[in-house]
N, C-alpha and C positions, 0 to 999 in steps of 0.2 A: 295699205295699213287701215285696219278697221277701227272705228271710233268706239270707245267704251260704251257699254250698254247702261244707260242711267237707270233702267228698271231693275237690272240685276245688281247694280251698285247700291241702290237704296236700302235693301234689307241689311246689307253688311254695315252700312253707316249707322242704321238704327241699332244694330246689335252691339256696336261698340260706341255708343253715345256716351261720351265722357261726362257730360252734364247730368245725364240720368243716373250714372253710376255714383257720381258725387252726391246727388240728392239722396240716393239710397243709403249711402254711408253716413250722411249728415245727421240723421235722426238718432241712431244708436250712439254715435260719438258725442253728440250734444248731450244726450241723456247721461252718459257716463261722466262727462265733465261737470254737469250740474250736480250730480250726486256727490262727486268728490268735493265740490265747493261747499255743499251743505255739511258734509262730514268734517271738513276743515273748520268750519264755523262752530260746529258742536264741540269738537275737541278743544278748540281755542277757548270757548266759553267755560268749559270744565277745568281749565288750567293745564291741559296737556299739550305737548308739542305735536301738532298734527303731522309735520314733515318727518319727525322721528318715527312716528307710527307707520307711515307709508314706507319708510326705509326698512323697518323691521320686516314688514310684510314682503317687500320686494326681495330682500336678501334671502329670506327663507324660501320664498316661492320659486326663486330661480336656482336654488341649490339642487343638487342631484336627487336627494331624498324628497325634497319638496316637489320636484317635477314629477316624480313617479306617483306620489300621492295625488297630485293634481290630475294626472292622466287617469288614474283609477277612479277618482271621484267624477271626473268629466265623462267617463264612460257611462256611468249611471245617469248623470244629468242629461246627457245627450239622448238617451233612450226615452227619458221622461219628456224632454222637450219635443222630440220627434212625434211621440204619441199625441201630445196636445196640438202640435202644429198640423198634423194630418187632418184632424177634425176642424181646425180653424180654416184651412184652405177650402173646406166645404161650407164654411160659415156655421159650423157646429161647435158649440162650446162644451167639450167633453170635460166637465169638472170632476168626473168619476175616475180619473186616472189612478188616484190613490187606492181606491177600493179594488180596482181591476188588478193592480200590481200585487196587492197583498194576497188576493185569492190565487193569482197565477203562481206566485212563488211558494205559497203554502202547498198547493197540489203538486208542484214540481218537486218540492222537498220530500213529500210523502212518497211519490213514485220513485224518487232517487234512493230512498231508504228501503223500499220494498223490492225493487227490481235491480238486478246486477247483471247487465248485459255487457258485451265488449264495448269499449269506449266509443267506437265509431257508430254504434247503434244507441248506446245509452245517452250520450249527450244530445243527439237529435231528438230522442224521445222526450227529454226534459224540455227542450225548446218548444216542441210541438205541444206538450202538455200545458206549459205556461201560456203560450199564445192562444190555445183553444179555450182555456178557462177565461182569460182576459177578454177575448173576443166575444164569448157567449155572454159574459156579464154586461159588456157594453151593448150587446145586441138587444138586451131587455129594454134599455132606454130608447134604442132606435125603433123598436116595435111600438113602444108607447107613443113616440112622437108621430110615427107614420099613420098608425091606425086609430089613435085616440087624441091626437093633437096635444099631447103633454110636452111642455118645454123640456128639452134635454138638460137644461141647467138645473131645473127643479128635480127631475127624475134622477140624474146622476149624483146630485148632492144626497138625496135620500138613499140611493144605492150604496154610497160610501158608508153611511151609518149601518145599513143592513150587512154590508160586507164585513165590517168590524165585528158585528154580532155573530155572523157565520163563522168567522175565524175563532171567536171565543167558544162557540159551540163545538167545533171540530177539534180544536187544539186542547183536548182534555185527555187524561190518562185512559187508555183502553180504546181510544178512537184514532186520532192522528199522533198522539203522544204516547210513549211507552208507559205502562203501568208499573211504577217503581215504589208503590206504597207511599209512605210518608217520609221517605229518606231525604227528599229534596223539595224545596219550594219552587224550583225552576221548572217550568213546563215548556217543553220543546219537542220537536220531532226527533226521531232517531237520526244520527248522522248519515248523510248520503253515502253511497258506496264509493269505493276508490275509483271505479270506472266513470263516476259522474263528475270527477274533478276536471275542470277545464284547464288546459295547458297554460302555463305562465312563463314569463320571461324574467330571468334573473339578471339584474343590472347593478351597476355600482351604487345606485340610490335605493335599491330594494327590489321587491317583487312587483313586476308590472303584470297586471291581469291580461291574459290572452283574450278575454271577452271583448277587448277593444276592437278586435278584428270583426266580431259580429256587429258591433255598433257602426263600424265603417261600412259594412255590407248593407246594413239597414239604411244608412244615408245614401249610398249609391243607388239602391233600388228605389228609394223614395224620390230621388232626383230624376232618375230615368222614367219612372212611372208618371211623374208630374209633367214632364216636358217632352216625352217621346212616345207616349201611348194615347190611344183614343180615350181610355179611362181617365187619364190625367186631364185631357182637354175637357171632358164632360164634368170632371170634378171641379175644375176652375170655373167653368161656365155656370154650373149650378150654384157655386158659392157666390158668384157675382149677381146672378139674377135667375131665380127659379122659374119665373114666368117665361123668360127668354129661352132658357134651357128646354122647358117643356115644348115651346113652339118649334124648336129645332129637332124635336124627336127624342129627347133624353128622358128616360124613366126616372123621375126625381125620387120617387119612393124607394126604388131599388138603390139609387145612389146614396141616399141617406143611410139605409141599412148597411150597405157595403162599407161606406166610409167609417161609420161608427164601429163596426166590427173590426176593421183593419186598425183603427186607432186603439181599440181595446187590446188587440193582439200584440201590438208594439208595447203597450203598457204592461202586458203580462211578462215581458222580458226584463223589466226594470230591476227586479230583485235578484236575477240570476247571476250577475257578476259577483255580488257578495256571497251568494249561496255556494256557487261552484268554484270559487277561487280563494275564499277566506274563512267564512264561518262554518260552512258545510252542514248547517242545520237551520231550521226555522224556529224562532222562539222570541224571547224578549229583546233580542238584538235587532229586530226589524226596525228600520228607520221610518218614522212617520213624516208626513208632509212632503214626500217626494213628488206627488202628483201636482201640488201647488207650486213647488219649485219648477217643475216642468213647464207650467203655464208661464211663469216669469221668463224662463229661458226661451220659450217659443216667441213670446212677445218681443223680447230684445232682439232675437234673431230674425224677426219679420217673417216667421213661418217658412223660411227657406232652409233646406237641409244644410247648406254651407253656412248660412248665418247662424243657425242653431248650434253648429259645431263651435264657432267662436264664442257664442254666448255661454255655452256649457263650460268651455275652458275658463272664461272669466269668472263665472260663479264658483267653479271648483277652486280656482286660484284664491279667491277671496275667503272661501271656507277654510282651506288648508293653511294659508298664510296667517289667517286671523287667529289661529290657535296659539300663535307665538306672542300675541299682544300682551296677555296677562303675565307671561313668563319673562318678557324682556322690556320692562318699562312700566308695569302696573297699569296698562291700558285696559279699558273695559272691552271684552270680546264682543259685546253687543253692538259695537260700532259697525261690525261686519253686517249684522242683520239690518241696521239702519241704512247702510250703503246699498244693500241688495233691494231693500224696500223702496228707497228713494229712486233707484234706477228704474224700477217698474213704473213708478208715478211719473218720473221725468220723461220716460220713453213715450208715454201717451201724449204728454204735452209737446214733446219734440216732434213726434210724428205729425201732429196737427199743424205745427208751425211750418214744417217742411212741406206738408201737403198744400197748404195755402200758398206758400212761395212757389211751389211747382205749378199750381194752377195759374198764378199770376204770370209766371214766365211763359207758360203755354199760350195764354191770352195775348201776351205781347208779341210772341212769334207769329201767331195767326194774324194779328193786326198788321204786323209788318209785311207779311206775305200778301194780304189783301191790298195794302197800300201800294206795294210794288206792282201787283197785277193791274190795279187801277191806273197807275202811272204809265205802264206799258200800253194799256188800251188807249189812253189819251194821246200818246205819241203816235200810235197807228192812225187815229182819227185825224190828227193834225197833218200827218204825212199824206193821207188820202185826200 
């Protein structure tokens, strides 16, 4: 009978370290609880019953129609969160997700309205178009950072404003919008072709967007790339220490450019669920601020593909269920925005508290191990 190999058993024990998993969950759970307490206090001060408000939100959010709307909204939020999280893992703050997604969906809508291929070719064409435009727009910030030392935070914020101006220049009659004279004040692209419509699922609660499959694939590829490829290892290594990554042979400049382009490519997909499954055109229906929601989703999800998925579901649930507050009890819908905002603030505080506690626990463990080794050495000396 052979004895177990302690060397082989150690990685498995580390992989399933219960304390590490609990510490990882503690920060987002603590942030959500703190946010709920703040909202309870605000509603109570304003003379509203906070528990009734939560009951209204939970009742609608768990109903069949609320679940479908939550999943559809979470699909968009997940793509936004994944785009931000990919940059964060490289220690890059891609604040330009909003501009990248607007340009990506604009060009995809234009291509979808001008080209009518079979669906198995048309839909991939729209995906590639949106990802290419978003990636190229993010690549501008990457090149400025690598070759001119411009902070990606500043450049991407400026590029957001430029992207909005570019959309305004292109979305005019005779360019990306049809020339209909003065018969309408609504400026939008032509509707995309029937072959551009993404398949949907009809459920008891309504129409579930099939684009959720693409969002899941993005998450799977993200997770696999991050943890099972050399690129993912270089990405994490560079994000933690550029000098150490350079010393180990990683081309940091190339990693910065590649990571920003990939982040922008994911951002380009954000507007496609709405375009290909609901509105079928680009115009005034474009939702602003999705890039900044994505940053919040990524922060709460700790930049992990799985964590971002739960975070996206939470933010989508709050948005969808919050629409019922003014209808069932005269509650201010703004309480949802307060909750989302306080979650972001609280998650920063919670992560710092958990990080300090984790460091303290690690120091205690190291101290205990050193004490045990010293005691064992003393026993050997006494025995000798």
